[in-house]
Residue frames as a rotation matrix with the C-alpha (Angstrom) as fourth column:
UNK 1
-0.642 -0.703 -0.307 -11.56
-0.138 -0.288 0.948 -1.66
-0.754 0.651 0.088 22.14
UNK 2
0.295 0.812 -0.503 -13.64
-0.704 -0.171 -0.689 -1.01
-0.646 0.558 0.521 18.99
UNK 3
0.363 -0.074 0.929 -13.90
0.415 0.905 -0.090 -3.80
-0.834 0.418 0.359 16.43
UNK 4
-0.577 -0.637 -0.510 -11.68
-0.278 -0.434 0.857 -3.31
-0.768 0.637 0.073 13.41
UNK 5
0.465 0.815 0.346 -13.84
0.160 0.307 -0.938 -3.10
-0.871 0.491 0.012 10.28
UNK 6
0.530 -0.308 -0.790 -11.20
-0.750 -0.605 -0.267 -1.96
-0.396 0.734 -0.552 7.82
UNK 7
0.441 -0.494 -0.749 -8.38
-0.611 0.446 -0.654 -3.66
0.657 0.746 -0.106 6.00
UNK 8
0.754 -0.283 -0.593 -6.40
0.515 0.816 0.264 -6.57
0.409 -0.504 0.761 7.43
UNK 9
0.893 -0.367 -0.260 -3.95
0.015 -0.554 0.833 -5.34
-0.449 -0.748 -0.489 10.07
UNK 10
0.024 -0.959 0.283 -0.84
0.595 0.241 0.766 -6.43
-0.803 0.150 0.577 8.15
UNK 11
0.050 0.064 0.997 -1.97
0.953 -0.303 -0.029 -4.52
0.300 0.951 -0.076 5.06
UNK 12
0.927 0.299 0.228 -2.55
0.206 -0.911 0.357 -1.38
0.315 -0.284 -0.906 7.13
UNK 13
0.608 -0.771 -0.192 0.88
0.198 -0.088 0.976 -1.80
-0.769 -0.631 0.099 8.77
UNK 14
-0.173 -0.685 0.708 2.47
0.896 0.188 0.402 -1.99
-0.408 0.704 0.581 5.31
UNK 15
0.395 0.386 0.834 0.63
0.721 -0.693 -0.021 1.11
0.569 0.609 -0.552 4.09
UNK 16
0.998 -0.031 -0.054 1.63
0.015 -0.721 0.692 3.07
-0.060 -0.692 -0.719 7.20
UNK 17
0.316 -0.945 0.079 5.23
0.431 0.217 0.876 1.84
-0.845 -0.243 0.477 6.94
UNK 18
-0.086 -0.304 0.949 5.36
0.995 -0.082 0.063 2.91
0.059 0.949 0.309 3.27
UNK 19
0.745 0.400 0.534 4.02
0.370 -0.914 0.169 6.34
0.555 0.072 -0.829 4.22
UNK 20
0.884 -0.446 -0.141 6.57
-0.024 -0.345 0.938 6.67
-0.467 -0.826 -0.316 7.03
UNK 21
0.140 -0.872 0.469 9.42
0.791 0.383 0.477 5.50
-0.596 0.304 0.743 4.76
UNK 22
-0.016 -0.070 0.997 8.64
0.841 -0.540 -0.024 8.48
0.540 0.839 0.068 2.53
UNK 23
-0.776 -0.251 -0.579 8.45
0.597 -0.588 -0.545 10.71
-0.204 -0.769 0.606 5.62
UNK 24
-0.605 0.679 0.416 4.93
-0.032 -0.542 0.839 11.69
0.795 0.495 0.350 4.67
UNK 25
-0.819 0.511 0.262 2.25
-0.376 -0.132 -0.917 12.74
-0.434 -0.850 0.300 7.11
UNK 26
-0.330 0.809 0.486 -1.30
0.699 0.556 -0.449 11.53
-0.634 0.192 -0.749 6.67
UNK 27
0.485 0.503 -0.715 -2.01
-0.025 -0.810 -0.586 14.94
-0.874 0.302 -0.380 5.18
UNK 28
-0.371 -0.704 -0.605 0.81
-0.717 -0.197 0.668 14.50
-0.590 0.682 -0.432 2.62
UNK 29
-0.908 0.068 0.413 -0.57
0.237 0.897 0.372 11.13
-0.346 0.436 -0.831 1.54
UNK 30
0.023 0.999 -0.042 -4.11
0.616 -0.047 -0.787 12.49
-0.788 -0.008 -0.616 1.45
UNK 31
0.265 0.028 -0.964 -3.09
-0.467 -0.871 -0.154 15.36
-0.843 0.491 -0.218 -0.84
UNK 32
-0.691 -0.633 -0.350 -1.24
-0.622 0.273 0.734 13.03
-0.369 0.725 -0.582 -3.21
UNK 33
-0.877 0.397 0.271 -4.16
0.443 0.886 0.138 10.59
-0.186 0.241 -0.953 -3.31
UNK 34
-0.722 0.621 0.305 -6.84
-0.246 -0.642 0.726 13.28
0.647 0.449 0.616 -3.55
UNK 35
0.079 0.715 -0.694 -8.50
0.620 0.510 0.596 12.29
0.780 -0.478 -0.403 -0.27
UNK 36
0.608 0.133 0.783 -9.29
-0.472 -0.732 0.491 14.07
0.638 -0.669 -0.382 2.98
UNK 37
-0.512 -0.848 0.135 -6.72
-0.570 0.219 -0.792 13.51
0.642 -0.482 -0.596 5.75
UNK 38
-0.191 0.517 0.834 -9.52
-0.914 0.217 -0.344 12.26
-0.359 -0.828 0.431 8.01
UNK 39
0.810 0.484 -0.332 -10.18
-0.581 0.740 -0.338 9.42
0.082 0.467 0.881 5.54
UNK 40
0.055 -0.875 -0.482 -6.52
-0.317 0.442 -0.839 8.34
0.947 0.199 -0.253 5.66
UNK 41
-0.642 -0.254 0.723 -6.73
-0.745 -0.016 -0.667 8.36
0.181 -0.967 -0.179 9.45
UNK 42
0.282 0.855 0.436 -9.92
-0.877 0.414 -0.245 6.29
-0.390 -0.313 0.866 9.39
UNK 43
0.711 -0.109 -0.694 -8.33
-0.395 0.755 -0.524 3.74
0.581 0.647 0.494 7.04
UNK 44
-0.270 -0.953 -0.134 -5.18
-0.327 0.222 -0.919 3.50
0.906 -0.204 -0.372 9.17
UNK 45
-0.694 0.050 0.718 -7.15
-0.718 0.032 -0.696 3.05
-0.058 -0.998 0.014 12.39
UNK 46
-0.955 0.287 -0.073 -9.53
0.267 0.941 0.210 0.47
0.129 0.181 -0.975 10.93
UNK 47
-0.525 0.802 -0.284 -12.62
-0.045 -0.359 -0.932 2.62
-0.850 -0.477 0.225 11.33
UNK 48
0.521 0.660 -0.542 -13.38
-0.604 -0.164 -0.780 2.42
-0.604 0.733 0.313 7.61
UNK 49
-0.043 -0.465 0.885 -12.68
0.530 0.740 0.414 -0.03
-0.847 0.486 0.214 4.81
UNK 50
-0.401 -0.131 -0.907 -11.64
-0.508 -0.792 0.339 1.88
-0.762 0.597 0.251 1.69
UNK 51
0.807 0.580 -0.109 -13.24
-0.361 0.340 -0.868 1.20
-0.467 0.740 0.484 -1.65
UNK 52
0.525 -0.616 0.588 -11.14
0.665 0.727 0.169 -0.96
-0.531 0.303 0.791 -3.92
UNK 53
0.541 -0.325 0.776 -10.29
0.616 -0.475 -0.629 1.94
0.572 0.818 -0.057 -6.24
UNK 54
0.818 -0.260 0.513 -9.16
-0.492 -0.779 0.390 3.99
0.298 -0.571 -0.765 -3.23
UNK 55
0.680 -0.582 0.445 -6.92
-0.034 0.581 0.813 1.15
-0.732 -0.568 0.376 -2.10
UNK 56
0.460 -0.505 0.730 -5.40
0.885 0.327 -0.331 0.92
-0.071 0.799 0.597 -5.59
UNK 57
0.690 -0.176 0.702 -4.83
0.117 -0.930 -0.348 4.70
0.714 0.322 -0.622 -5.61
UNK 58
0.819 -0.400 0.411 -3.12
-0.539 -0.292 0.790 4.58
-0.196 -0.868 -0.455 -2.21
UNK 59
0.565 -0.624 0.539 -0.92
0.434 0.781 0.449 1.68
-0.701 -0.019 0.713 -3.31
UNK 60
0.519 -0.341 0.784 0.08
0.787 -0.167 -0.594 3.51
0.333 0.925 0.181 -6.52
UNK 61
0.785 -0.187 0.590 0.87
-0.250 -0.968 0.026 6.76
0.566 -0.168 -0.807 -4.71
UNK 62
0.679 -0.515 0.523 3.05
-0.559 0.100 0.823 4.81
-0.476 -0.852 -0.220 -2.28
UNK 63
-0.125 -0.807 -0.578 4.89
-0.992 0.087 0.093 3.04
-0.025 0.585 -0.811 -5.10
UNK 64
-0.698 -0.041 0.715 3.17
-0.211 0.966 -0.150 -0.36
-0.684 -0.255 -0.683 -4.96
UNK 65
-0.477 0.636 -0.606 0.85
-0.694 0.150 0.704 -2.47
0.539 0.757 0.370 -7.09
UNK 66
-0.052 0.536 0.843 -1.92
-0.751 0.535 -0.386 -4.75
-0.658 -0.653 0.375 -5.89
UNK 67
-0.557 -0.173 -0.812 -1.80
-0.709 0.608 0.356 -8.28
0.433 0.774 -0.462 -7.26
UNK 68
0.679 0.651 0.341 -3.95
-0.728 0.656 0.199 -11.36
-0.094 -0.383 0.919 -6.92
UNK 69
-0.435 -0.874 -0.216 -1.57
-0.852 0.477 -0.216 -14.12
0.292 0.090 -0.952 -5.94
UNK 70
0.361 0.526 -0.770 -2.60
-0.220 0.850 0.478 -17.77
0.906 -0.003 0.423 -5.80
UNK 71
0.817 0.033 0.576 -2.49
-0.575 -0.035 0.817 -18.87
0.047 -0.999 -0.009 -2.16
UNK 72
0.856 -0.508 0.098 0.01
0.491 0.857 0.155 -21.60
-0.163 -0.085 0.983 -2.95
UNK 73
0.188 -0.817 0.546 2.45
0.731 -0.255 -0.633 -18.92
0.656 0.518 0.549 -4.15
UNK 74
0.869 0.213 0.447 2.04
-0.080 -0.830 0.552 -16.51
0.488 -0.515 -0.704 -1.24
UNK 75
0.765 -0.637 -0.095 5.05
0.254 0.163 0.953 -17.89
-0.592 -0.753 0.286 0.70
UNK 76
0.026 -0.778 0.628 7.25
0.988 0.115 0.100 -17.52
-0.150 0.618 0.772 -2.39
UNK 77
0.325 0.159 0.932 6.07
0.473 -0.881 -0.015 -13.95
0.819 0.446 -0.361 -2.99
UNK 78
0.992 0.044 0.115 6.61
-0.080 -0.485 0.871 -13.07
0.095 -0.873 -0.478 0.67
UNK 79
0.465 -0.883 0.066 10.12
0.635 0.385 0.669 -14.50
-0.616 -0.269 0.740 0.46
UNK 80
-0.021 -0.435 0.900 10.87
0.928 -0.343 -0.144 -12.39
0.371 0.833 0.411 -2.62
UNK 81
0.676 0.335 0.656 9.63
0.116 -0.928 0.354 -9.29
0.727 -0.163 -0.666 -0.80
UNK 82
0.922 -0.375 -0.095 11.79
0.091 -0.027 0.995 -10.04
-0.376 -0.927 0.009 2.25
UNK 83
0.155 -0.910 0.385 14.85
0.898 0.292 0.329 -10.63
-0.412 0.294 0.862 0.04
UNK 84
0.170 -0.023 0.985 14.18
0.705 -0.696 -0.138 -7.40
0.689 0.718 -0.102 -1.83
UNK 85
0.923 0.206 0.326 13.96
-0.071 -0.741 0.668 -5.45
0.379 -0.639 -0.669 1.43
UNK 86
0.694 -0.718 -0.058 17.21
0.381 0.298 0.875 -6.99
-0.611 -0.629 0.480 2.70
UNK 87
-0.099 -0.773 0.627 19.05
0.978 0.041 0.205 -6.08
-0.185 0.633 0.752 -0.49
UNK 88
-0.306 0.039 -0.951 17.60
0.199 -0.974 -0.104 -2.58
-0.931 -0.221 0.290 -0.49
UNK 89
-0.996 -0.084 0.003 16.21
0.011 -0.100 0.995 -3.15
-0.083 0.991 0.101 -3.98
UNK 90
-0.401 0.916 -0.008 12.59
0.531 0.226 -0.817 -2.28
-0.746 -0.332 -0.577 -3.33
UNK 91
-0.028 0.373 -0.928 12.28
-0.516 -0.800 -0.306 0.07
-0.856 0.470 0.215 -6.29
UNK 92
0.788 0.409 0.461 11.18
0.191 0.549 -0.814 -0.97
-0.585 0.729 0.354 -9.76
UNK 93
-0.305 -0.874 0.378 13.80
0.669 0.085 0.738 -1.43
-0.677 0.478 0.559 -12.46
UNK 94
-0.570 0.014 -0.822 13.97
-0.392 -0.883 0.257 1.22
-0.722 0.468 0.509 -15.16
UNK 95
-0.897 0.144 -0.417 12.64
-0.359 0.310 0.880 -1.26
0.256 0.940 -0.226 -17.72
UNK 96
-0.736 0.667 -0.117 9.68
0.638 0.626 -0.448 -2.36
-0.226 -0.404 -0.886 -15.60
UNK 97
-0.680 0.616 0.398 6.25
-0.135 -0.639 0.757 -1.15
0.721 0.461 0.518 -16.64
UNK 98
-0.698 0.518 0.494 3.39
-0.627 -0.109 -0.771 -0.50
-0.346 -0.849 0.400 -14.23
UNK 99
-0.820 0.418 0.391 0.59
0.429 0.901 -0.064 -3.03
-0.379 0.115 -0.918 -14.19
UNK 100
0.146 0.965 -0.219 -2.11
0.593 -0.262 -0.761 -0.47
-0.792 -0.019 -0.610 -14.85
UNK 101
0.020 -0.105 0.994 -2.62
0.995 -0.100 -0.030 1.05
0.103 0.989 0.103 -18.30
UNK 102
0.792 0.409 0.453 -3.34
0.419 -0.904 0.083 4.57
0.443 0.124 -0.888 -17.03
UNK 103
0.665 -0.645 -0.376 0.08
0.186 -0.344 0.920 4.98
-0.723 -0.682 -0.108 -15.43
UNK 104
0.711 -0.461 -0.530 2.96
-0.701 -0.522 -0.486 6.61
-0.053 0.718 -0.694 -17.34
């Protein structure tokens, strides 16, 4: 089995799950992110580690933000995410603003 050189496996699983939740193919995600489908495949299979800006673009297209979380707070953040998934409230509130200035 080839050594995984890409993103951590749990991050890849979350990206793939987000893509599947939207019923998008790799090609659909690639078009929305402005990337070749082969690059999405390589990221998802761990053959390539995306550049940071590519990872941010993929997260944005899939409706997520990347945050730096202090390690001590990771369990609390994970708990909030689990609770949000259970309640079906994974979408941002109308009043919430994106973290990045270039988003509408």
